[in-house]
C-alpha positions as CSV (number, residue, x, y, z in Angstrom):
1,X,-17.0,12.7,6.6
2,X,-13.1,13.5,7.3
3,X,-11.0,10.9,8.4
4,X,-7.7,9.8,8.3
5,X,-6.5,7.0,4.7
6,X,-4.8,5.2,8.5
7,X,-8.4,5.4,10.6
8,X,-10.2,4.8,7.2
9,X,-8.2,1.2,6.0
10,X,-8.8,-0.1,10.1
11,X,-11.8,0.7,10.0
12,X,-12.9,-1.1,7.2
13,X,-10.7,-3.8,7.6
14,X,-12.7,-4.2,10.9
15,X,-15.3,-4.6,8.1
16,X,-14.0,-7.0,6.2
17,X,-13.6,-9.4,8.7
18,X,-16.8,-8.6,10.0
19,X,-18.0,-9.7,7.1
20,X,-16.2,-11.9,5.0
21,X,-16.7,-15.1,6.7
22,X,-18.7,-17.8,5.8
23,X,-21.9,-17.3,6.9
24,X,-22.2,-14.4,3.8
25,X,-23.0,-16.9,1.9
26,X,-26.9,-17.9,3.0
27,X,-27.8,-14.4,1.8
28,X,-25.8,-13.9,-1.5
29,X,-26.0,-15.0,-5.0
30,X,-23.0,-16.7,-4.8
31,X,-24.9,-19.4,-3.4
32,X,-25.8,-20.8,-6.1
33,X,-22.3,-21.8,-7.4
34,X,-21.1,-23.2,-4.4
35,X,-23.4,-26.0,-5.1
36,X,-21.1,-27.5,-7.4
37,X,-17.2,-28.4,-7.3
38,X,-17.1,-28.9,-11.2
39,X,-14.7,-25.1,-12.4
40,X,-17.0,-25.1,-15.5
41,X,-20.0,-25.8,-13.6
42,X,-18.2,-23.5,-10.9
43,X,-18.3,-21.1,-13.3
44,X,-21.8,-21.2,-15.3
45,X,-23.5,-21.1,-11.9
46,X,-21.7,-18.1,-11.4
47,X,-22.4,-16.0,-14.7
48,X,-25.9,-16.7,-15.0
49,X,-25.9,-15.8,-10.7
50,X,-24.2,-13.1,-11.4
51,X,-26.1,-12.6,-14.7
52,X,-29.3,-12.1,-13.1
53,X,-28.2,-9.9,-9.5
54,X,-30.3,-6.8,-9.5
55,X,-33.0,-6.9,-7.2
56,X,-34.6,-8.1,-3.7
57,X,-31.9,-10.3,-3.0
58,X,-34.0,-13.4,-2.6
59,X,-35.5,-13.2,-5.9
60,X,-32.0,-13.3,-7.2
61,X,-31.5,-16.4,-5.1
62,X,-34.6,-18.3,-5.6
63,X,-34.7,-17.8,-10.0
64,X,-31.3,-18.2,-9.9
65,X,-32.0,-21.7,-8.5
66,X,-34.8,-22.6,-10.5
67,X,-33.0,-21.5,-13.6
68,X,-30.4,-24.2,-12.6
69,X,-32.9,-27.0,-11.6
70,X,-33.7,-26.0,-15.1
71,X,-30.5,-27.2,-16.5
72,X,-31.0,-30.4,-14.1
73,X,-27.9,-29.3,-12.0
74,X,-25.8,-29.5,-14.5
75,X,-25.2,-26.6,-16.2
76,X,-21.5,-27.2,-17.5
77,X,-23.4,-30.3,-19.4
78,X,-26.4,-28.7,-20.2
79,X,-24.8,-26.3,-21.7
80,X,-23.2,-28.3,-23.7
81,X,-24.8,-30.9,-24.5
82,X,-28.7,-29.9,-24.2
83,X,-31.3,-31.5,-27.2
84,X,-33.7,-29.4,-28.5
85,X,-35.5,-30.9,-26.3
86,X,-33.4,-30.8,-23.5
87,X,-33.9,-26.8,-23.6
88,X,-37.7,-26.1,-23.6
89,X,-36.9,-26.7,-19.9
90,X,-36.1,-23.3,-20.0
91,X,-39.2,-21.7,-22.4
92,X,-41.1,-19.2,-19.4
93,X,-38.3,-18.3,-17.4
94,X,-37.5,-14.7,-16.6
95,X,-36.3,-12.9,-13.8
96,X,-37.1,-8.9,-14.3
97,X,-36.3,-8.4,-17.8
98,X,-34.2,-11.0,-18.0
99,X,-36.2,-14.0,-20.5
100,X,-36.3,-16.8,-21.8
101,X,-35.3,-15.9,-25.3
102,X,-32.3,-14.0,-22.8
103,X,-31.2,-17.4,-21.2
104,X,-31.6,-19.9,-24.7
105,X,-29.1,-17.0,-26.0
106,X,-26.9,-17.6,-23.1
107,X,-26.5,-21.8,-23.7
108,X,-25.9,-21.3,-27.2
109,X,-23.4,-18.2,-26.3
110,X,-21.4,-20.1,-23.7
111,X,-21.7,-24.0,-25.8
112,X,-19.7,-21.9,-28.6
113,X,-17.3,-20.4,-25.5
114,X,-16.7,-23.8,-24.2
115,X,-15.7,-26.1,-27.7
116,X,-12.8,-23.7,-27.7
117,X,-11.9,-22.7,-24.1
118,X,-11.9,-25.0,-21.0
119,X,-12.1,-22.0,-19.1
120,X,-14.0,-18.3,-19.3
121,X,-10.5,-17.0,-18.2
122,X,-8.7,-17.0,-21.1
123,X,-11.4,-14.8,-22.4
124,X,-11.1,-11.7,-19.3
125,X,-7.4,-12.5,-19.6
126,X,-6.1,-8.1,-19.3
127,X,-2.8,-7.8,-21.3
128,X,0.2,-6.7,-19.8
129,X,-0.5,-3.0,-20.0
130,X,-3.8,-2.6,-18.5
131,X,-3.8,-2.0,-14.1
132,X,-8.0,-3.1,-14.5
133,X,-10.4,-5.7,-16.7
134,X,-12.5,-2.5,-17.8
135,X,-11.1,-3.5,-20.7
136,X,-11.0,-6.9,-20.5
137,X,-14.5,-7.1,-20.2
138,X,-14.7,-5.0,-23.0
139,X,-13.3,-8.3,-25.0
140,X,-15.0,-10.8,-23.5
141,X,-18.2,-9.1,-24.7
142,X,-17.4,-9.6,-28.0
143,X,-16.6,-12.5,-28.4
144,X,-20.1,-13.8,-26.6
145,X,-21.9,-12.2,-28.5
146,X,-20.1,-12.4,-31.8
147,X,-22.7,-14.9,-33.0
148,X,-26.1,-14.3,-34.1
149,X,-28.1,-12.4,-31.5
150,X,-31.2,-11.2,-30.2
151,X,-30.4,-6.9,-30.3
152,X,-32.3,-7.2,-26.0
153,X,-30.2,-9.4,-25.2
154,X,-27.1,-7.5,-25.6
155,X,-27.8,-4.9,-22.7
156,X,-27.2,-7.7,-20.0
157,X,-24.3,-8.2,-20.5
158,X,-22.3,-4.6,-19.2
159,X,-20.3,-2.8,-22.1
160,X,-17.6,-0.7,-19.9
161,X,-16.6,0.9,-23.9
162,X,-20.0,3.1,-23.0
163,X,-19.5,3.7,-19.6
164,X,-20.9,1.2,-17.4
165,X,-19.6,0.0,-14.0
166,X,-20.4,-3.6,-14.9
167,X,-21.1,-4.4,-11.5
168,X,-22.7,-7.8,-12.3
169,X,-19.8,-8.8,-13.9
170,X,-17.3,-7.8,-11.5
171,X,-18.8,-9.4,-9.0
172,X,-18.4,-12.6,-11.2
173,X,-15.1,-11.7,-11.6
174,X,-14.4,-11.0,-8.2
175,X,-15.6,-14.8,-7.0
176,X,-13.8,-16.5,-10.2
177,X,-10.5,-14.7,-8.9
178,X,-10.4,-13.9,-5.6
179,X,-8.9,-16.1,-3.1
180,X,-8.4,-15.7,0.7
181,X,-8.8,-18.4,3.4
182,X,-12.4,-17.1,4.4
183,X,-14.6,-19.5,2.9
184,X,-16.8,-17.3,0.3
185,X,-14.9,-17.2,-2.8
186,X,-13.7,-19.6,-5.4
187,X,-10.5,-17.9,-6.4
188,X,-10.9,-20.5,-9.4
189,X,-9.2,-18.7,-11.8
190,X,-5.1,-18.4,-11.7
191,X,-3.6,-16.5,-14.4
192,X,-5.2,-13.2,-13.5
193,X,-4.5,-11.0,-10.2
194,X,-6.6,-9.6,-7.5
195,X,-5.1,-6.4,-7.6
196,X,-6.4,-6.7,-10.8
197,X,-10.1,-6.3,-10.0
198,X,-12.7,-3.7,-9.3
199,X,-15.5,-3.7,-7.0
200,X,-18.8,-3.9,-7.8
201,X,-20.6,-0.6,-7.6
202,X,-24.0,-0.7,-7.1
203,X,-27.1,2.0,-4.9
204,X,-25.8,0.4,-1.3
205,X,-22.3,0.4,-2.3
206,X,-21.9,4.1,-4.3
207,X,-23.8,5.3,-1.5
208,X,-21.6,4.2,1.4
209,X,-18.2,5.3,-0.7
210,X,-19.3,8.5,-1.5
211,X,-20.4,8.9,2.8
212,X,-17.1,7.7,3.1
213,X,-14.7,9.8,0.7
214,X,-13.8,7.0,-1.7
215,X,-16.0,8.2,-4.8
216,X,-16.9,12.2,-5.2
217,X,-18.9,11.6,-8.5
218,X,-22.9,11.3,-7.8
219,X,-23.6,8.8,-11.0
220,X,-22.4,4.7,-10.4
221,X,-20.5,4.5,-13.3
222,X,-17.8,3.7,-15.5
223,X,-16.1,6.7,-14.2
224,X,-17.0,6.6,-10.6
225,X,-16.0,3.4,-10.5
226,X,-12.2,4.3,-11.7
227,X,-12.1,6.3,-8.8
228,X,-13.2,3.6,-6.4
229,X,-10.0,1.7,-8.3
230,X,-7.5,4.5,-7.1
231,X,-8.6,4.9,-4.1
232,X,-9.1,1.4,-3.0
233,X,-5.8,0.5,-3.5
234,X,-4.3,3.4,-1.8
235,X,-5.9,1.2,0.9
236,X,-4.8,-2.8,-0.4
237,X,-3.2,-2.5,-3.4
238,X,-2.7,-6.5,-3.2
239,X,-6.4,-7.0,-3.0
240,X,-8.5,-4.0,-3.0
241,X,-11.6,-5.5,-3.6
242,X,-11.9,-7.6,-0.4
243,X,-13.2,-4.0,0.7
244,X,-16.3,-4.6,-1.2
245,X,-17.4,-7.1,1.4
246,X,-17.3,-3.7,3.9
247,X,-18.6,-1.1,1.4
248,X,-21.6,-3.8,1.0
249,X,-22.1,-4.9,4.2
250,X,-21.9,-1.5,5.5
251,X,-24.7,-0.5,3.2
252,X,-27.3,-3.9,3.1
253,X,-26.5,-5.3,6.2
254,X,-26.0,-1.6,8.9
255,X,-28.3,0.7,7.0
256,X,-25.0,3.5,6.3
């Protein structure tokens, strides 16, 4: 699809305006953290919702809500204070390959982190010379798995150092960092610039990006994401990930 950069920017900006509005929330996993107002509750609910965000969207939302219910709809309090008896409420939880073994470890790891930090934000802070958050994700992953963990659980936190596009973590980061007046993304993390964000790259956004000439690479991996990063930053250097709404909306809602 050969169009000029200005035509592409105008087209995608129209699609961002079409999809980046509160109505988007009703069919998106972001509705799970939207139930909360306290920073830590939002972070934990968003992290779990993003972690299981693969497969059917209705199923993702249903299971993420089920997980919040098992935490008595008080995720931060549950993470920090749940007793061994309380933790039994997690037994039997499953979403595709993410099960109660993984859930129990996530709680232990988050408790370890929140015993040292008030927020997850410091763990994702880029260093001064870093133009994106790929290395930040790898550093976060090291902290997340600094306590003993089941080997099976390591696959549920993506590793850019192994070439992963880390779609679900980038979605979580978009929710936390990106801010505007449209009411979808939270924007509660103020020390990470939205210009550092990367688009959550999945089958839908990848296919649309290829049709629009934003990606040449065939796999949806880190190299493809870096290619997409570069091209989206040409369209908007300060808020490149607003185009996630356009790519996702075109792919999922309009079957572009």
